[in-house]
Backbone as XML, in Angstrom:
<?xml version="1.0"?>
<chain id="A" units="angstrom">
  <residue number="1" name="MET">
    <atom name="N" x="98.182" y="-53.551" z="49.875"/>
    <atom name="CA" x="97.250" y="-54.491" z="49.299"/>
    <atom name="C" x="97.951" y="-55.236" z="48.178"/>
  </residue>
  <residue number="2" name="LYS">
    <atom name="N" x="97.803" y="-56.562" z="48.190"/>
    <atom name="CA" x="98.440" y="-57.405" z="47.182"/>
    <atom name="C" x="97.438" y="-57.666" z="46.054"/>
  </residue>
  <residue number="3" name="THR">
    <atom name="N" x="97.854" y="-57.443" z="44.790"/>
    <atom name="CA" x="97.029" y="-57.760" z="43.622"/>
    <atom name="C" x="97.737" y="-58.837" z="42.824"/>
  </residue>
  <residue number="4" name="VAL">
    <atom name="N" x="97.008" y="-59.920" z="42.525"/>
    <atom name="CA" x="97.585" y="-61.068" z="41.824"/>
    <atom name="C" x="96.636" y="-61.459" z="40.696"/>
  </residue>
  <residue number="5" name="THR">
    <atom name="N" x="97.184" y="-61.813" z="39.521"/>
    <atom name="CA" x="96.325" y="-62.276" z="38.429"/>
    <atom name="C" x="95.817" y="-63.680" z="38.744"/>
  </residue>
  <residue number="6" name="VAL">
    <atom name="N" x="94.670" y="-64.019" z="38.184"/>
    <atom name="CA" x="94.071" y="-65.328" z="38.425"/>
    <atom name="C" x="95.000" y="-66.436" z="37.952"/>
  </residue>
  <residue number="7" name="THR">
    <atom name="N" x="95.646" y="-66.245" z="36.804"/>
    <atom name="CA" x="96.565" y="-67.252" z="36.278"/>
    <atom name="C" x="97.716" y="-67.496" z="37.241"/>
  </residue>
  <residue number="8" name="ALA">
    <atom name="N" x="98.273" y="-66.433" z="37.782"/>
    <atom name="CA" x="99.394" y="-66.574" z="38.714"/>
    <atom name="C" x="98.939" y="-67.134" z="40.055"/>
  </residue>
  <residue number="9" name="THR">
    <atom name="N" x="97.659" y="-67.004" z="40.350"/>
    <atom name="CA" x="97.125" y="-67.434" z="41.646"/>
    <atom name="C" x="97.011" y="-68.942" z="41.776"/>
  </residue>
  <residue number="10" name="GLN">
    <atom name="N" x="96.753" y="-69.634" z="40.687"/>
    <atom name="CA" x="96.453" y="-71.059" z="40.765"/>
    <atom name="C" x="97.460" y="-71.865" z="41.585"/>
  </residue>
  <residue number="11" name="PRO">
    <atom name="N" x="98.756" y="-71.734" z="41.386"/>
    <atom name="CA" x="99.681" y="-72.538" z="42.188"/>
    <atom name="C" x="99.769" y="-72.109" z="43.655"/>
  </residue>
  <residue number="12" name="GLU">
    <atom name="N" x="99.432" y="-70.853" z="43.956"/>
    <atom name="CA" x="99.606" y="-70.382" z="45.325"/>
    <atom name="C" x="98.296" y="-69.990" z="46.009"/>
  </residue>
  <residue number="13" name="LEU">
    <atom name="N" x="97.178" y="-70.499" z="45.522"/>
    <atom name="CA" x="95.878" y="-70.115" z="46.075"/>
    <atom name="C" x="95.771" y="-70.444" z="47.565"/>
  </residue>
  <residue number="14" name="ARG">
    <atom name="N" x="96.249" y="-71.593" z="47.957"/>
    <atom name="CA" x="96.193" y="-71.972" z="49.370"/>
    <atom name="C" x="96.901" y="-70.939" z="50.251"/>
  </residue>
  <residue number="15" name="LYS">
    <atom name="N" x="98.068" y="-70.491" z="49.805"/>
    <atom name="CA" x="98.845" y="-69.496" z="50.557"/>
    <atom name="C" x="98.095" y="-68.159" z="50.618"/>
  </residue>
  <residue number="16" name="LEU">
    <atom name="N" x="97.481" y="-67.762" z="49.506"/>
    <atom name="CA" x="96.728" y="-66.509" z="49.480"/>
    <atom name="C" x="95.502" y="-66.569" z="50.394"/>
  </residue>
  <residue number="17" name="VAL">
    <atom name="N" x="94.849" y="-67.715" z="50.437"/>
    <atom name="CA" x="93.702" y="-67.889" z="51.340"/>
    <atom name="C" x="94.170" y="-67.739" z="52.786"/>
  </residue>
  <residue number="18" name="GLU">
    <atom name="N" x="95.286" y="-68.342" z="53.121"/>
    <atom name="CA" x="95.829" y="-68.226" z="54.482"/>
    <atom name="C" x="96.151" y="-66.765" z="54.810"/>
  </residue>
  <residue number="19" name="GLU">
    <atom name="N" x="96.731" y="-66.052" z="53.851"/>
    <atom name="CA" x="97.060" y="-64.639" z="54.067"/>
    <atom name="C" x="95.791" y="-63.815" z="54.289"/>
  </residue>
  <residue number="20" name="ALA">
    <atom name="N" x="94.783" y="-64.046" z="53.445"/>
    <atom name="CA" x="93.523" y="-63.302" z="53.591"/>
    <atom name="C" x="92.848" y="-63.641" z="54.911"/>
  </residue>
  <residue number="21" name="TYR">
    <atom name="N" x="92.884" y="-64.905" z="55.304"/>
    <atom name="CA" x="92.288" y="-65.330" z="56.571"/>
    <atom name="C" x="92.991" y="-64.653" z="57.743"/>
  </residue>
  <residue number="22" name="ALA">
    <atom name="N" x="94.279" y="-64.428" z="57.608"/>
    <atom name="CA" x="95.060" y="-63.779" z="58.665"/>
    <atom name="C" x="94.860" y="-62.264" z="58.673"/>
  </residue>
  <residue number="23" name="GLY">
    <atom name="N" x="94.129" y="-61.727" z="57.685"/>
    <atom name="CA" x="93.830" y="-60.301" z="57.673"/>
    <atom name="C" x="94.479" y="-59.499" z="56.567"/>
  </residue>
  <residue number="24" name="ALA">
    <atom name="N" x="95.328" y="-60.125" z="55.738"/>
    <atom name="CA" x="95.958" y="-59.400" z="54.630"/>
    <atom name="C" x="94.908" y="-59.067" z="53.574"/>
  </residue>
  <residue number="25" name="GLN">
    <atom name="N" x="95.084" y="-57.945" z="52.903"/>
    <atom name="CA" x="94.189" y="-57.579" z="51.813"/>
    <atom name="C" x="94.732" y="-58.164" z="50.523"/>
  </residue>
  <residue number="26" name="VAL">
    <atom name="N" x="93.934" y="-59.031" z="49.885"/>
    <atom name="CA" x="94.357" y="-59.705" z="48.658"/>
    <atom name="C" x="93.311" y="-59.439" z="47.581"/>
  </residue>
  <residue number="27" name="VAL">
    <atom name="N" x="93.751" y="-58.965" z="46.416"/>
    <atom name="CA" x="92.866" y="-58.721" z="45.280"/>
    <atom name="C" x="93.270" y="-59.664" z="44.162"/>
  </residue>
  <residue number="28" name="LEU">
    <atom name="N" x="92.283" y="-60.360" z="43.593"/>
    <atom name="CA" x="92.519" y="-61.242" z="42.442"/>
    <atom name="C" x="92.064" y="-60.492" z="41.196"/>
  </residue>
  <residue number="29" name="ALA">
    <atom name="N" x="92.907" y="-60.485" z="40.161"/>
    <atom name="CA" x="92.598" y="-59.767" z="38.929"/>
    <atom name="C" x="92.490" y="-60.746" z="37.770"/>
  </residue>
  <residue number="30" name="TYR">
    <atom name="N" x="91.450" y="-60.567" z="36.959"/>
    <atom name="CA" x="91.244" y="-61.356" z="35.748"/>
    <atom name="C" x="90.910" y="-60.358" z="34.655"/>
  </residue>
  <residue number="31" name="GLY">
    <atom name="N" x="91.936" y="-59.959" z="33.895"/>
    <atom name="CA" x="91.753" y="-58.878" z="32.914"/>
    <atom name="C" x="91.491" y="-57.588" z="33.676"/>
  </residue>
  <residue number="32" name="ASP">
    <atom name="N" x="90.373" y="-56.916" z="33.318"/>
    <atom name="CA" x="90.039" y="-55.677" z="34.026"/>
    <atom name="C" x="89.076" y="-55.917" z="35.197"/>
  </residue>
  <residue number="33" name="LYS">
    <atom name="N" x="88.760" y="-57.180" z="35.455"/>
    <atom name="CA" x="87.880" y="-57.530" z="36.575"/>
    <atom name="C" x="88.723" y="-57.818" z="37.806"/>
  </residue>
  <residue number="34" name="LYS">
    <atom name="N" x="88.311" y="-57.260" z="38.938"/>
    <atom name="CA" x="89.036" y="-57.488" z="40.188"/>
    <atom name="C" x="88.055" y="-57.874" z="41.283"/>
  </residue>
  <residue number="35" name="VAL">
    <atom name="N" x="88.484" y="-58.807" z="42.123"/>
    <atom name="CA" x="87.690" y="-59.210" z="43.282"/>
    <atom name="C" x="88.597" y="-59.250" z="44.503"/>
  </residue>
  <residue number="36" name="LYS">
    <atom name="N" x="88.014" y="-58.972" z="45.633"/>
    <atom name="CA" x="88.780" y="-58.958" z="46.875"/>
    <atom name="C" x="88.581" y="-60.291" z="47.595"/>
  </residue>
  <residue number="37" name="LEU">
    <atom name="N" x="89.672" y="-60.895" z="48.016"/>
    <atom name="CA" x="89.638" y="-62.134" z="48.785"/>
    <atom name="C" x="89.692" y="-61.739" z="50.251"/>
  </residue>
  <residue number="38" name="GLU">
    <atom name="N" x="88.660" y="-62.119" z="51.003"/>
    <atom name="CA" x="88.647" y="-61.765" z="52.418"/>
    <atom name="C" x="88.067" y="-62.889" z="53.259"/>
  </residue>
  <residue number="39" name="ARG">
    <atom name="N" x="88.358" y="-62.837" z="54.517"/>
    <atom name="CA" x="87.897" y="-63.843" z="55.461"/>
    <atom name="C" x="86.387" y="-63.808" z="55.565"/>
  </residue>
  <residue number="40" name="TYR">
    <atom name="N" x="85.770" y="-64.986" z="55.594"/>
    <atom name="CA" x="84.319" y="-65.111" z="55.702"/>
    <atom name="C" x="83.971" y="-65.582" z="57.107"/>
  </residue>
  <residue number="41" name="ALA">
    <atom name="N" x="83.113" y="-64.838" z="57.765"/>
    <atom name="CA" x="82.643" y="-65.234" z="59.097"/>
    <atom name="C" x="81.137" y="-65.380" z="59.025"/>
  </residue>
  <residue number="42" name="PRO">
    <atom name="N" x="80.633" y="-66.616" z="58.999"/>
    <atom name="CA" x="79.189" y="-66.809" z="58.901"/>
    <atom name="C" x="78.478" y="-66.243" z="60.120"/>
  </residue>
  <residue number="43" name="SER">
    <atom name="N" x="77.302" y="-65.663" z="59.886"/>
    <atom name="CA" x="76.553" y="-65.114" z="61.012"/>
    <atom name="C" x="76.030" y="-66.251" z="61.879"/>
  </residue>
  <residue number="44" name="GLY">
    <atom name="N" x="76.072" y="-66.036" z="63.159"/>
    <atom name="CA" x="75.595" y="-67.039" z="64.093"/>
    <atom name="C" x="76.623" y="-68.094" z="64.434"/>
  </residue>
  <residue number="45" name="GLY">
    <atom name="N" x="77.743" y="-68.104" z="63.753"/>
    <atom name="CA" x="78.768" y="-69.100" z="64.018"/>
    <atom name="C" x="79.850" y="-68.557" z="64.925"/>
  </residue>
  <residue number="46" name="PRO">
    <atom name="N" x="80.844" y="-69.353" z="65.187"/>
    <atom name="CA" x="81.928" y="-68.885" z="66.037"/>
    <atom name="C" x="82.694" y="-67.750" z="65.371"/>
  </residue>
  <residue number="47" name="VAL">
    <atom name="N" x="83.106" y="-66.825" z="66.165"/>
    <atom name="CA" x="83.842" y="-65.670" z="65.673"/>
    <atom name="C" x="85.089" y="-65.503" z="66.512"/>
  </residue>
  <residue number="48" name="ASP">
    <atom name="N" x="86.206" y="-65.226" z="65.866"/>
    <atom name="CA" x="87.441" y="-64.960" z="66.596"/>
    <atom name="C" x="87.505" y="-63.482" z="66.938"/>
  </residue>
  <residue number="49" name="PHE">
    <atom name="N" x="87.691" y="-63.178" z="68.206"/>
    <atom name="CA" x="87.843" y="-61.794" z="68.626"/>
    <atom name="C" x="89.298" y="-61.538" z="68.965"/>
  </residue>
  <residue number="50" name="ASP">
    <atom name="N" x="89.776" y="-60.401" z="68.552"/>
    <atom name="CA" x="91.096" y="-59.945" z="68.932"/>
    <atom name="C" x="90.878" y="-58.638" z="69.674"/>
  </residue>
  <residue number="51" name="LEU">
    <atom name="N" x="90.874" y="-58.713" z="71.003"/>
    <atom name="CA" x="90.528" y="-57.539" z="71.787"/>
    <atom name="C" x="91.544" y="-56.421" z="71.657"/>
  </residue>
  <residue number="52" name="GLU">
    <atom name="N" x="92.724" y="-56.716" z="71.119"/>
    <atom name="CA" x="93.679" y="-55.639" z="70.872"/>
    <atom name="C" x="93.280" y="-54.839" z="69.640"/>
  </residue>
  <residue number="53" name="GLN">
    <atom name="N" x="92.574" y="-55.474" z="68.713"/>
    <atom name="CA" x="92.143" y="-54.775" z="67.504"/>
    <atom name="C" x="90.683" y="-54.369" z="67.565"/>
  </residue>
  <residue number="54" name="ASP">
    <atom name="N" x="89.843" y="-55.145" z="68.260"/>
    <atom name="CA" x="88.420" y="-54.831" z="68.345"/>
    <atom name="C" x="88.212" y="-53.659" z="69.307"/>
  </residue>
  <residue number="55" name="SER">
    <atom name="N" x="87.058" y="-53.060" z="69.225"/>
    <atom name="CA" x="86.806" y="-51.847" z="69.992"/>
    <atom name="C" x="86.751" y="-52.099" z="71.495"/>
  </residue>
  <residue number="56" name="SER">
    <atom name="N" x="87.039" y="-51.065" z="72.244"/>
    <atom name="CA" x="86.959" y="-51.157" z="73.701"/>
    <atom name="C" x="85.513" y="-51.317" z="74.142"/>
  </residue>
  <residue number="57" name="GLU">
    <atom name="N" x="84.557" y="-50.804" z="73.340"/>
    <atom name="CA" x="83.141" y="-50.980" z="73.668"/>
    <atom name="C" x="82.754" y="-52.451" z="73.610"/>
  </residue>
  <residue number="58" name="LEU">
    <atom name="N" x="83.266" y="-53.176" z="72.610"/>
    <atom name="CA" x="82.993" y="-54.605" z="72.499"/>
    <atom name="C" x="83.558" y="-55.336" z="73.713"/>
  </residue>
  <residue number="59" name="GLU">
    <atom name="N" x="84.768" y="-55.009" z="74.083"/>
    <atom name="CA" x="85.385" y="-55.644" z="75.245"/>
    <atom name="C" x="84.554" y="-55.392" z="76.496"/>
  </residue>
  <residue number="60" name="ALA">
    <atom name="N" x="84.080" y="-54.157" z="76.678"/>
    <atom name="CA" x="83.274" y="-53.826" z="77.856"/>
    <atom name="C" x="81.972" y="-54.629" z="77.873"/>
  </residue>
  <residue number="61" name="GLU">
    <atom name="N" x="81.331" y="-54.767" z="76.718"/>
    <atom name="CA" x="80.083" y="-55.537" z="76.652"/>
    <atom name="C" x="80.316" y="-57.011" z="76.952"/>
  </residue>
  <residue number="62" name="LEU">
    <atom name="N" x="81.396" y="-57.570" z="76.422"/>
    <atom name="CA" x="81.717" y="-58.963" z="76.701"/>
    <atom name="C" x="81.994" y="-59.176" z="78.189"/>
  </residue>
  <residue number="63" name="LEU">
    <atom name="N" x="82.724" y="-58.256" z="78.789"/>
    <atom name="CA" x="83.018" y="-58.373" z="80.215"/>
    <atom name="C" x="81.761" y="-58.245" z="81.060"/>
  </residue>
  <residue number="64" name="LYS">
    <atom name="N" x="80.822" y="-57.370" z="80.655"/>
    <atom name="CA" x="79.562" y="-57.266" z="81.389"/>
    <atom name="C" x="78.799" y="-58.580" z="81.346"/>
  </residue>
  <residue number="65" name="GLY">
    <atom name="N" x="78.812" y="-59.228" z="80.184"/>
    <atom name="CA" x="78.112" y="-60.503" z="80.050"/>
    <atom name="C" x="78.728" y="-61.602" z="80.900"/>
  </residue>
  <residue number="66" name="VAL">
    <atom name="N" x="80.040" y="-61.581" z="81.034"/>
    <atom name="CA" x="80.737" y="-62.607" z="81.799"/>
    <atom name="C" x="80.705" y="-62.304" z="83.288"/>
  </residue>
  <residue number="67" name="GLN">
    <atom name="N" x="80.899" y="-61.051" z="83.654"/>
    <atom name="CA" x="81.026" y="-60.692" z="85.055"/>
    <atom name="C" x="79.730" y="-60.171" z="85.678"/>
  </residue>
  <residue number="68" name="GLY">
    <atom name="N" x="78.733" y="-59.896" z="84.842"/>
    <atom name="CA" x="77.496" y="-59.300" z="85.343"/>
    <atom name="C" x="76.669" y="-60.254" z="86.181"/>
  </residue>
  <residue number="69" name="PRO">
    <atom name="N" x="75.726" y="-59.693" z="86.938"/>
    <atom name="CA" x="74.866" y="-60.535" z="87.767"/>
    <atom name="C" x="73.893" y="-61.320" z="86.886"/>
  </residue>
  <residue number="70" name="PHE">
    <atom name="N" x="73.528" y="-62.460" z="87.329"/>
    <atom name="CA" x="72.532" y="-63.256" z="86.628"/>
    <atom name="C" x="71.750" y="-64.061" z="87.653"/>
  </residue>
  <residue number="71" name="THR">
    <atom name="N" x="70.567" y="-64.480" z="87.246"/>
    <atom name="CA" x="69.726" y="-65.274" z="88.127"/>
    <atom name="C" x="69.535" y="-66.636" z="87.490"/>
  </residue>
  <residue number="72" name="PRO">
    <atom name="N" x="70.015" y="-67.695" z="88.112"/>
    <atom name="CA" x="69.801" y="-69.024" z="87.543"/>
    <atom name="C" x="68.317" y="-69.397" z="87.630"/>
  </residue>
  <residue number="73" name="TYR">
    <atom name="N" x="67.871" y="-70.140" z="86.674"/>
    <atom name="CA" x="66.477" y="-70.578" z="86.655"/>
    <atom name="C" x="66.291" y="-71.769" z="87.588"/>
  </residue>
  <residue number="74" name="SER">
    <atom name="N" x="65.153" y="-71.779" z="88.264"/>
    <atom name="CA" x="64.824" y="-72.927" z="89.109"/>
    <atom name="C" x="64.211" y="-74.012" z="88.237"/>
  </residue>
  <residue number="75" name="ARG">
    <atom name="N" x="64.134" y="-75.195" z="88.765"/>
    <atom name="CA" x="63.512" y="-76.305" z="88.029"/>
    <atom name="C" x="62.069" y="-75.964" z="87.686"/>
  </residue>
  <residue number="76" name="ARG">
    <atom name="N" x="61.355" y="-75.314" z="88.607"/>
    <atom name="CA" x="59.957" y="-74.931" z="88.369"/>
    <atom name="C" x="59.867" y="-73.947" z="87.202"/>
  </residue>
  <residue number="77" name="ASP">
    <atom name="N" x="60.790" y="-72.978" z="87.142"/>
    <atom name="CA" x="60.801" y="-72.026" z="86.024"/>
    <atom name="C" x="61.005" y="-72.743" z="84.693"/>
  </residue>
  <residue number="78" name="LEU">
    <atom name="N" x="61.951" y="-73.688" z="84.677"/>
    <atom name="CA" x="62.234" y="-74.428" z="83.442"/>
    <atom name="C" x="61.049" y="-75.295" z="83.026"/>
  </residue>
  <residue number="79" name="GLU">
    <atom name="N" x="60.400" y="-75.949" z="83.982"/>
    <atom name="CA" x="59.225" y="-76.777" z="83.658"/>
    <atom name="C" x="58.086" y="-75.919" z="83.136"/>
  </residue>
  <residue number="80" name="SER">
    <atom name="N" x="57.896" y="-74.745" z="83.719"/>
    <atom name="CA" x="56.853" y="-73.832" z="83.257"/>
    <atom name="C" x="57.120" y="-73.390" z="81.818"/>
  </residue>
  <residue number="81" name="THR">
    <atom name="N" x="58.361" y="-73.071" z="81.527"/>
    <atom name="CA" x="58.737" y="-72.663" z="80.169"/>
    <atom name="C" x="58.522" y="-73.808" z="79.183"/>
  </residue>
  <residue number="82" name="THR">
    <atom name="N" x="58.853" y="-75.023" z="79.610"/>
    <atom name="CA" x="58.663" y="-76.196" z="78.756"/>
    <atom name="C" x="57.175" y="-76.393" z="78.442"/>
  </residue>
  <residue number="83" name="ARG">
    <atom name="N" x="56.316" y="-76.257" z="79.447"/>
    <atom name="CA" x="54.872" y="-76.418" z="79.231"/>
    <atom name="C" x="54.348" y="-75.351" z="78.279"/>
  </residue>
  <residue number="84" name="ARG">
    <atom name="N" x="54.792" y="-74.105" z="78.448"/>
    <atom name="CA" x="54.319" y="-73.024" z="77.580"/>
    <atom name="C" x="54.786" y="-73.209" z="76.145"/>
  </residue>
  <residue number="85" name="SER">
    <atom name="N" x="55.910" y="-73.867" z="75.935"/>
    <atom name="CA" x="56.413" y="-74.051" z="74.575"/>
    <atom name="C" x="55.701" y="-75.181" z="73.860"/>
  </residue>
  <residue number="86" name="GLY">
    <atom name="N" x="54.895" y="-75.970" z="74.611"/>
    <atom name="CA" x="54.158" y="-77.067" z="74.001"/>
    <atom name="C" x="54.953" y="-78.348" z="73.898"/>
  </residue>
  <residue number="87" name="ARG">
    <atom name="N" x="56.131" y="-78.399" z="74.469"/>
    <atom name="CA" x="56.940" y="-79.604" z="74.444"/>
    <atom name="C" x="56.633" y="-80.442" z="75.668"/>
  </residue>
  <residue number="88" name="PRO">
    <atom name="N" x="56.643" y="-81.756" z="75.506"/>
    <atom name="CA" x="56.430" y="-82.613" z="76.684"/>
    <atom name="C" x="57.620" y="-82.538" z="77.632"/>
  </residue>
  <residue number="89" name="ASP">
    <atom name="N" x="57.367" y="-82.750" z="78.924"/>
    <atom name="CA" x="58.447" y="-82.708" z="79.931"/>
    <atom name="C" x="59.456" y="-83.782" z="79.714"/>
  </residue>
</chain>
């Protein structure tokens, strides 16, 4: 884990952000206060998966979703859903 003072960080903040985004552990220190710089992944947004690092259970679930059986909706099903939602056709 890399610990850097806030003063020393100013010229190289961009580089530290790139390192943290890539998965490095970076701690910023200001006196006796410390904060961890880490990658932010907003909920509901795109997420990068690394199946070599992520669990095998996650990989299995993703494969089930891609390879599993599904039933496409007919036009009648979609129109019925549209009517029930209160939206005009």
